[in-house]
C-alpha positions in Angstrom: 89.9 40.2 169.1 86.3 39.8 169.9 84.8 41.9 173.2 85.5 40.0 176.4 82.9 40.2 179.3 83.9 42.9 181.7 86.0 45.0 179.0 84.9 48.6 178.9 83.6 47.9 175.1 80.8 45.3 176.8 79.9 48.0 179.2 79.1 50.7 177.0 75.2 51.4 176.5 73.7 50.1 173.2 73.3 52.4 170.4 70.0 53.6 169.1 69.5 51.0 166.6 70.1 48.5 169.1 67.5 49.9 171.7 65.1 50.4 168.7 65.3 46.8 168.1 64.7 45.7 171.5 61.5 48.2 171.9 60.2 47.0 168.7 60.6 43.1 169.8 59.1 43.6 173.1 55.7 45.5 171.4 55.5 42.4 168.9 56.0 40.3 172.2 52.9 42.2 173.7 50.9 41.9 170.5 51.2 38.5 170.5 50.5 37.6 174.1 47.8 40.1 174.8 45.0 38.2 173.2 46.1 34.6 175.1 46.1 36.9 178.4 43.0 38.3 177.7 41.5 34.7 176.6 43.0 33.3 180.1 41.5 36.3 182.0 38.0 35.8 180.4 38.1 32.3 181.5 39.2 32.5 184.9 36.6 35.2 185.5 33.8 33.1 183.8 35.0 30.2 186.3 35.0 32.3 189.3 31.9 34.8 188.6 28.2 34.0 187.3 25.9 36.7 186.4 22.2 36.5 186.6 19.0 38.7 186.9 15.7 38.2 188.6 12.3 39.9 189.0 8.7 39.3 190.4 5.6 41.5 190.3 2.5 41.6 192.5 -1.0 43.6 192.2 -3.8 44.1 193.9 -2.3 43.7 197.3 -3.6 45.3 200.4 -0.8 47.3 202.1 -0.5 46.4 205.9 -0.7 49.7 208.3 2.0 50.5 210.5 4.7 47.3 209.6 6.5 45.9 207.1 4.6 43.3 204.8 6.1 41.6 201.7 4.1 42.6 198.9 6.5 40.8 196.0 9.4 38.2 196.3 11.8 36.6 194.0 13.3 33.5 195.1 16.9 32.7 194.1 18.6 29.0 194.2 22.5 29.1 194.8 23.9 27.4 191.8 26.4 24.4 192.3 29.7 25.1 193.0 28.8 28.8 194.7 29.0 30.1 198.1 28.7 33.9 197.9 26.5 36.5 196.2 26.4 40.1 195.7 23.1 41.1 195.0 21.5 44.5 193.8 17.8 45.2 194.2 15.3 47.7 193.2 11.8 47.7 194.6 9.0 50.0 194.1 5.4 50.1 194.9 2.4 52.1 193.4 0.1 52.1 196.5 -3.3 53.7 195.7 -4.6 55.8 199.0 -8.1 54.4 199.7 -9.1 56.5 202.3 -11.7 59.1 201.8 -9.7 61.9 203.5 -6.0 61.0 204.7 -3.3 62.3 204.0 -0.6 59.7 205.2 2.8 58.2 204.1 3.6 54.7 202.2 6.7 53.0 202.9 9.0 50.5 200.9 12.2 48.8 201.4 14.2 45.9 199.9 14.9 43.0 201.7 17.5 40.5 201.0 17.9 37.3 202.8 16.0 38.9 205.7 18.5 42.0 205.9 16.5 45.0 205.4 17.7 48.1 203.2 16.5 51.7 204.0 13.2 52.8 203.6 11.8 55.1 201.1 9.0 57.4 202.7 6.6 59.2 200.4 3.6 60.9 201.0 0.1 60.1 199.8 -3.1 62.1 199.5 -6.4 60.4 200.0 -7.8 58.6 196.6 -4.6 59.2 195.0 -1.8 56.7 193.6 1.5 57.3 194.8 4.9 55.6 194.4 7.8 54.6 196.8 10.7 52.6 195.8 14.6 52.3 196.6 17.6 50.3 195.7 19.9 48.4 198.1 22.5 46.0 197.8 24.4 43.2 200.1 26.5 40.7 200.0 26.0 37.2 201.2 28.9 34.6 202.3 28.4 31.0 203.4 25.7 29.9 201.0 25.0 26.5 200.5 24.8 25.3 196.6 20.8 24.3 196.1 19.8 26.3 199.0 17.3 29.2 198.4 16.8 33.0 199.5 14.3 35.6 199.0 14.9 39.2 197.6 11.6 41.3 198.6 9.9 44.2 198.3 8.2 45.1 201.5 5.6 48.1 202.0 3.2 49.5 204.6 0.9 52.5 204.3 0.7 54.9 207.6 -3.2 54.6 207.3 -5.6 51.7 206.7 -5.7 51.6 203.0 -7.6 48.5 201.3 -6.6 46.0 198.5 -6.9 47.9 195.0 -6.5 45.7 191.8 -4.2 48.9 190.9 -1.6 48.7 193.8 1.5 47.3 192.1 4.9 46.1 193.5 8.1 44.9 191.8 11.2 43.6 192.8 14.0 43.4 190.2 17.9 43.1 190.3 20.9 41.4 189.6 23.1 39.0 191.2 26.8 37.9 190.9 27.4 34.3 192.1 30.6 33.9 193.2 32.8 30.7 194.2 
């Protein structure tokens, strides 16, 4: 007589060979489903996030004395279908201290859509080229497709420098556009 549900024989644990077969079947199912699941996840992520890069360079500028001034800007346009962005930007400015004898500071910071990051403050000797730079990240939400915003390198000097052809500012970074 075959085993009936609820009889003691049906409640006995399966033998080792049956368990091994079940594990092998599960492993096969995972191997077969893995690529399909990975492809699906890649498709979903690609539909939700669009990575991009940006960068701008400016030279020959005259650093403002004692107040933040924009020396290089990258303008980003929000792609169609996206309403948020995660922006990471790095700026640096190489500034020639054109004074004859003033030991002073130069300052830089990143500005993302008018929101300032922390400043980097470096000392500069008269007649010398010095560099200040830093990195800042921000998340922007509520963006409108087609709208633009700036990512800038701002700088200023503690003394009255003049413009120099060797002054150089760079703003560059990455943006992850998010739906």
